[in-house]
C-alpha positions in Angstrom: 81.4 -21.3 -70.0 82.1 -19.3 -73.0 80.6 -15.9 -73.4 79.6 -14.8 -77.0 78.4 -11.8 -76.5 80.6 -10.5 -74.1 82.6 -8.5 -77.0 79.4 -6.7 -78.6 78.4 -5.9 -75.2 82.8 -4.1 -74.2 82.3 -2.1 -77.9 78.8 -1.0 -76.4 79.9 0.2 -73.6 82.5 1.7 -74.6 81.1 3.5 -77.3 77.9 4.6 -74.8 80.8 6.2 -72.2 82.2 8.2 -75.5 79.2 9.4 -76.4 78.1 10.6 -72.9 81.8 12.0 -72.6 81.2 14.3 -75.9 77.7 14.7 -74.8 78.7 16.4 -71.6 81.4 18.4 -72.6 79.3 19.8 -75.4 76.1 20.4 -72.8 78.9 22.3 -69.7 79.2 24.0 -73.2 83.5 23.8 -73.3 83.1 22.2 -76.8 85.1 25.3 -78.8 87.7 23.7 -80.6 86.4 20.1 -80.5 89.5 19.3 -80.4 89.1 17.2 -76.9 85.6 16.0 -77.9 87.6 14.8 -81.5 90.5 12.7 -79.0 88.1 10.8 -77.2 89.6 7.2 -77.1 88.9 3.8 -76.7 90.6 0.9 -77.4 89.8 -2.4 -76.2 92.2 -5.7 -75.9 91.3 -8.9 -75.2 93.2 -12.0 -73.8 91.9 -15.5 -72.9 90.1 -15.1 -70.5 89.6 -11.3 -69.7 88.9 -7.7 -71.6 90.0 -4.3 -70.3 88.6 -1.3 -71.6 90.8 1.7 -71.5 90.0 5.1 -72.3 92.4 8.6 -74.0 92.0 12.1 -74.5 94.2 15.1 -75.0 95.8 16.0 -71.9 94.6 19.0 -71.0 90.9 16.5 -70.5 92.4 16.3 -67.0 91.6 19.9 -65.3 89.0 20.0 -67.9 87.3 16.3 -65.1 89.3 17.7 -62.3 89.9 21.3 -62.0 92.5 23.1 -61.7 93.2 24.7 -58.1 93.4 28.6 -57.6 96.4 30.5 -57.3 95.3 31.3 -53.1 92.5 29.1 -52.6 91.1 26.0 -54.0 87.9 26.3 -53.1 86.3 25.4 -56.4 88.4 22.5 -56.6 89.7 20.5 -53.3 90.3 17.2 -54.6 92.7 18.8 -57.9 95.9 17.2 -58.4 96.8 21.3 -60.2 96.7 24.2 -59.0 96.8 27.1 -61.4 100.7 28.9 -60.5 103.1 26.9 -60.9 105.8 29.7 -62.0 107.2 27.3 -64.9 105.1 29.1 -67.8 106.2 31.9 -70.1 105.5 35.5 -68.3 102.7 36.7 -69.4 102.1 33.9 -71.7 98.1 33.8 -70.0 97.2 36.3 -72.1 97.5 34.9 -75.4 95.2 32.1 -74.5 93.3 34.3 -72.2 92.7 36.5 -76.0 92.3 33.0 -78.2 89.4 32.1 -75.5 87.4 34.8 -76.2 87.6 35.2 -79.8 86.3 31.7 -79.8 83.6 32.1 -77.5 82.6 35.8 -78.7 82.5 37.5 -76.4 82.6 41.6 -77.2 83.4 44.3 -74.7 82.5 47.6 -74.4 83.9 50.9 -73.4 82.4 52.0 -70.0 81.4 55.7 -70.6 80.8 55.9 -74.5 79.0 51.8 -75.1 80.9 51.8 -77.9 82.0 48.0 -79.1 85.8 47.8 -78.0 
């Protein structure tokens, strides 16, 4: 049996999955730097009797997808294999990352007493 439209159908499927993944990133407002958005790729490997579609993305996409358990609670991501606070990171290294995230999001803090922007 010969399947003439199979390759075109598989390409459409690959493109659809990538398009939906990018759309989900944008809708969930997790597309600050577009690094993960631009890293989404799909590859088709075909042999005589079969085709396989494989997808890849930046490593931290797995954390976005599956979530990360908290240091003392796993309420928000109970089935995630990832856990915050492994102890292997640089001491105080999270501060730099949070600072960068705040700048990307355009968050402005106010002084509680004076109400002025910090």
